[in-house]
Steps between C-alpha positions, in 0.01 A plus 500: 500500500481831691652555844153525649401166350819342636421620851151352503579178316374186669758305697533124492413300808794368704504121519645297786786390272593857407471603865738225613768550231663817644490357854668177387749704296589700810546182706721339234706815441566556869547131574755446223634849436538617858524188716715296258684751278522787746349759266352825630148443640401858410569443129325163509193661655498758218526221241203333670314832482583522129348155440186604690496822297514314167201292608316818600570654158380180330175523697443854371631714785709805414838609633323781685277242672807310617679811625191628680472168681869495602484860622182420692672211680805708583301802617322289762828366637704821492416608861620162630810506279575848632484359854749234394744769385446698822589184696842508333530867596409416859745208529786723385395766754465250785840355417694829503305620805613192694150359549552163331855454643363575849218245469745235377750585777256476791313209347819297513590628847168416664446145374694235690711255295424224750234341279674488164222385267219720629748789536603454137135530400417798722816700426473450124128582510567819695776614265289414194200697630724796577678497165234353269748263337505122538822466302680767700401358839586141401827612340619692807357388834404163352856423393632592846246272667592215265861542613394453863295192406794346315734569791266333748421202280130589482297355208557757223183428297284579806680828573494594130126431486445723803702779335304473174173505697606812686624672185174442315280582798650848477476500122124445532428732792732797451358814334852548360490175298446514124271194494294636792438812291458312173224265622242773579594673173419182309178440696378860492514535878685708759838436661405510868171314446713231337753481786230488768312228311813283470502449876224243445734268309850616594423545872418132564808404297715724722363335816555150358857595407573623853362181656668256261838676503500525879413131546749386236772715655471315832579169327849608396797363692753738651464836661397737220522797732875448515523619141472858622466787256612416143818678388328649194218637714758654736664670201160629386440642851835678502457640149149633567619660823783669310281632217174598673395675818191341654239677714121472554419754225656272239210256540238773434464441119356144531276618786355761262431230239345271764278783626393584146413135436293462818314827450461436124664825395588551130797276425720729288492808730577275800797341321633838388469639855683197634774549238531869587549418870761236407688760291486742794659230716764439234604866494473576872616174662692310230684803356407432139445787260163581346647400163588157646140465621359576156748265332410220743127556441544493122787257436530320833738519794869442425791451735698761305277764662649423842768740622539380858855531632679167482237333281609344173328264260823308447501164673129506587331163503257472209204475740524872583447645150243228430302613804540878467533584130138496391185706458426792270230553240729363229502161676128465428522574127553137397183398683312793347625408151382141537163631620469731197581219257263259676218753487579567135427132439193506727363813330537341156321187620220710648411646159366168377371384840730195486549476875127519565437218254763276658391580855130456422587153375694436820216634716262237360709257702587722798193591705618579854736754654730215600505374143588849373787527747628155403486603133702812582757297693539251215539785249767670713697183564482411130625849414792458742589160353480632144646851530727455806410862578306592814404846375342370178335222700322768701416740217362257242262296724405822679384656177323178399295466820449863604152547352395145589555563871297821477216322316494240779464779759854462635717802579836526318691434822389134478667470160817692593546281808461182296749628242766539769410171670551309176762695303733693731577203725486224238785662304776420758357149532559427131855384415521658153381853587741786568379513862544125548851506352596809702385356834666164435828660392505763776413263785693201366203263516306371199144621447347155545695449824376817669151487345332282771623746764407818311162482669378850412532409131209258506286582805366803314361281224348260754323771699391683183313185392355438848370856536372495142274200561394597853450870433719595795721801432326577169413867448175532302368805320215671685292807411740709708803372310683731260491215247121459510423709190758311297359170628149601388620629162698185414206277582258721305726464197439125527126553536496435876327737742664485845351817650 
């Protein structure tokens, strides 16, 4: 058979069974290999892609067909992945410029410790938004607040739940968070559209948290205000004052990002400008060298860069390096690698149209927007339970449902919001995930004990379902939408004229 004949040979039709096999294989491999045996999820995703590739070859597709599909998937996500890397660059710049330390410092100074539970929520939320890390905020400020709670005899599960809620509020809403960047990548949307849209589900959860934690705090016996400032927090204050010099210009980098978000300026130039200003602050006000700035932006900030008279890393409490030593483009590479492997699997599946076959079968049952959102939530929670990995639990369902949302006339921000509402915050609520184990170990309270009080971890799911069935807070595709042409094209491919 000639090469030309091979290229035009007829391909076999994909059956539902063949479409399901690679998806089930992926679930089993990640469920057993990663969650149980602790094997690398990246390698397991590639094995899943290999299984999907073998099925594609059996159906008559060539290796070139598979590679073209994978490259096509990756090419569409590269701008968003590039933003993710730039976020690492920006975090390193903000850290060495003193921006993040300043926000943490004054955030702790301004919030009164009188109301312990609601303060625990607000302080942790503030730190998490500023730093973009739920683990870092819970492992530093959260630990200090748990010490105060233990000293006062306050119910530890309630305080721990408030800390977890605050940590994951920031994880969802901060433009510095990896999951906040990953969700719009998976859904095919934009970062700031995603963050703004999450206010519909995360905003009500924030208000409920404030009310519940304030009311519950008044029921405690004893004078919680007598606890004063925690010793660890005092040490953090003193260390930050020794290392950094704070002034109004230090807060300029996040103001630039906020302005760019409100005025809808291009994301990458805004982030790079913000980083450049932070580096200027680092050189002029913090007395770091330009080489230190570049190193921090690439590899992350390190305490070894500090040459302040009298400062030494010996004897520092572990909270300080945990809070400050972070950022850099390198810190985002693991997330990027997982994304590449996941899209390698998704691209291989796309060759045979397996996802479309499975989803078309699902859509015969799901008719409404609310039903679609519930299906997404169930898929995400199942992925968390099986893989124990929040990143994969965003990427895989995101890829599965991306085109379906567009066909239904729903902008990608609806999908990205639902991914975070049902994957990011479910992970710390699950005892066997890395996030669940970390929070329980760090705070000294079991996952199931703090779960009822980690309110932000389930209010998102509740409001996502409510808005889905009522239509409130749902962004639909209109003729003015940038997604309109894609919406029309996808429906035309199914023989439906929506124009």
